[in-house]
TORMAR-813218 format. One record per residue (C-alpha): x negated, z negated, y; residue in one letter. Coordinates in Angstrom, 3 decimals, always signed. Each point is the difference from the previous one (the first is absolute). Layout:
N
[rec [X; Z; Y]; A]
...
% end
This chain:
111
[rec [+0.000; +0.000; +0.000]; X]
[rec [-2.737; -0.950; +2.419]; X]
[rec [-2.123; +3.079; -0.619]; X]
[rec [+3.059; +2.215; +0.415]; X]
[rec [+0.886; -1.677; +3.310]; X]
[rec [-3.585; +0.355; +1.227]; X]
[rec [-0.111; +3.649; -1.030]; X]
[rec [+3.119; +0.822; +2.000]; X]
[rec [-1.242; -2.090; +2.914]; X]
[rec [-3.266; +1.952; +0.057]; X]
[rec [+1.966; +3.255; +0.085]; X]
[rec [+2.085; -1.280; +2.905]; X]
[rec [-3.053; -1.138; +1.921]; X]
[rec [-1.834; +3.293; -0.681]; X]
[rec [+2.993; +1.788; +1.526]; X]
[rec [-0.047; -2.410; +2.975]; X]
[rec [+3.381; -1.432; -1.024]; X]
[rec [+0.047; -3.742; +0.570]; X]
[rec [+3.731; -0.738; +0.237]; X]
[rec [+0.037; -1.568; -3.466]; X]
[rec [+1.608; -3.011; -1.652]; X]
[rec [-1.359; -0.863; -3.449]; X]
[rec [+2.427; -0.977; -2.754]; X]
[rec [-1.028; -0.735; -3.591]; X]
[rec [+3.090; -1.419; -1.644]; X]
[rec [+0.136; -1.029; -3.627]; X]
[rec [+2.625; -1.687; -2.146]; X]
[rec [-2.779; -2.265; -1.292]; X]
[rec [-0.733; -2.658; +2.613]; X]
[rec [-3.484; -0.738; -1.335]; X]
[rec [-0.965; +3.675; +0.203]; X]
[rec [+1.459; +0.259; +3.494]; X]
[rec [-1.817; -3.057; +1.349]; X]
[rec [-3.342; +0.948; -1.561]; X]
[rec [+0.323; +3.595; +1.204]; X]
[rec [+0.641; -0.984; +3.620]; X]
[rec [-2.817; -2.532; +0.002]; X]
[rec [-2.398; +2.578; -1.423]; X]
[rec [+1.230; +2.642; +2.441]; X]
[rec [-0.677; -2.243; +2.991]; X]
[rec [-3.483; -0.743; -1.340]; X]
[rec [-0.708; +3.730; -0.471]; X]
[rec [+1.382; +0.849; +3.436]; X]
[rec [-2.322; -2.568; +1.576]; X]
[rec [-3.005; +1.135; -2.036]; X]
[rec [+0.715; +3.678; +0.694]; X]
[rec [+0.248; -0.412; +3.748]; X]
[rec [+3.546; +1.349; +0.144]; X]
[rec [+2.218; -0.486; +3.018]; X]
[rec [+2.474; -2.870; -0.373]; X]
[rec [+3.272; +1.307; -1.417]; X]
[rec [+3.284; -1.864; -0.322]; X]
[rec [+0.969; -1.080; -3.499]; X]
[rec [+3.552; +0.283; -1.327]; X]
[rec [+0.726; -2.576; -2.699]; X]
[rec [+2.637; +0.161; -2.693]; X]
[rec [+0.643; -0.537; -3.683]; X]
[rec [+1.575; +3.080; -1.552]; X]
[rec [+3.251; -0.718; -1.834]; X]
[rec [-0.527; -3.746; +0.065]; X]
[rec [+3.227; -0.588; -1.907]; X]
[rec [+3.230; -1.692; +0.907]; X]
[rec [+1.313; -3.437; +0.813]; X]
[rec [-2.403; -2.915; -0.025]; X]
[rec [-2.620; +1.806; -2.119]; X]
[rec [-0.304; +2.858; +2.508]; X]
[rec [-0.174; -2.342; +2.936]; X]
[rec [-2.693; -2.124; -1.628]; X]
[rec [-2.029; +3.044; -1.028]; X]
[rec [+0.156; +1.371; +3.552]; X]
[rec [-0.906; -3.367; +1.503]; X]
[rec [-2.985; -0.375; -2.324]; X]
[rec [-1.413; +3.474; +0.632]; X]
[rec [+0.718; +0.379; +3.693]; X]
[rec [-0.463; -3.685; +0.824]; X]
[rec [-3.426; -0.175; -1.623]; X]
[rec [-1.283; +2.844; +2.163]; X]
[rec [+1.622; -1.397; +3.126]; X]
[rec [-1.755; -3.299; -0.728]; X]
[rec [-3.260; +1.984; -0.103]; X]
[rec [+0.806; +1.288; +3.479]; X]
[rec [+0.687; +3.504; -1.301]; X]
[rec [+3.022; +2.159; +0.661]; X]
[rec [+1.638; +1.512; +3.038]; X]
[rec [+3.354; +1.072; -1.415]; X]
[rec [+1.926; -1.074; -3.090]; X]
[rec [+2.786; +1.390; -2.179]; X]
[rec [+1.795; -2.054; -2.582]; X]
[rec [+1.237; +2.395; -2.689]; X]
[rec [+2.604; -1.643; -2.210]; X]
[rec [+1.973; +1.769; -2.709]; X]
[rec [+3.299; -0.945; +1.619]; X]
[rec [+1.858; +1.025; +3.154]; X]
[rec [-2.421; +0.616; +2.906]; X]
[rec [+1.739; -2.421; +2.354]; X]
[rec [-1.376; -2.840; -2.128]; X]
[rec [-3.614; +1.054; +0.654]; X]
[rec [-0.201; -0.713; +3.745]; X]
[rec [+0.686; -3.767; -0.193]; X]
[rec [-2.798; -0.396; -2.555]; X]
[rec [-2.436; +1.948; +2.173]; X]
[rec [+1.025; -1.994; +3.070]; X]
[rec [-0.535; -3.301; -1.810]; X]
[rec [-3.489; +1.144; -1.016]; X]
[rec [-1.105; +1.182; +3.424]; X]
[rec [+1.570; -2.879; +1.943]; X]
[rec [-2.670; -2.248; -1.481]; X]
[rec [-2.687; +2.101; +1.703]; X]
[rec [+1.731; +0.856; +3.277]; X]
[rec [-2.132; -2.441; +2.002]; X]
[rec [-3.344; +0.885; -1.579]; X]
% end
């Protein structure tokens, strides 16, 4: 995931296109968290411009399980100080996603 993101980022930068938001969603929270942490490390090491990161867990699930999975994945990265936008993706009606996202980001609104 990280190498793919870096490859596309290099293409964008070579073409002088810098209006980019990076998103590397996964349904596996451990993969997602490790991928974003590694990406940030590689971006720093590679001297890339700072790009916003979009966080989300793909198809987190429904009900309490989906909310917990989203909170674990997104919340872990927010605790690390990473992430500029978030999307909670539950496998239920979309109007139930926004309150979960709001609860997650409200914790970090003053940071």
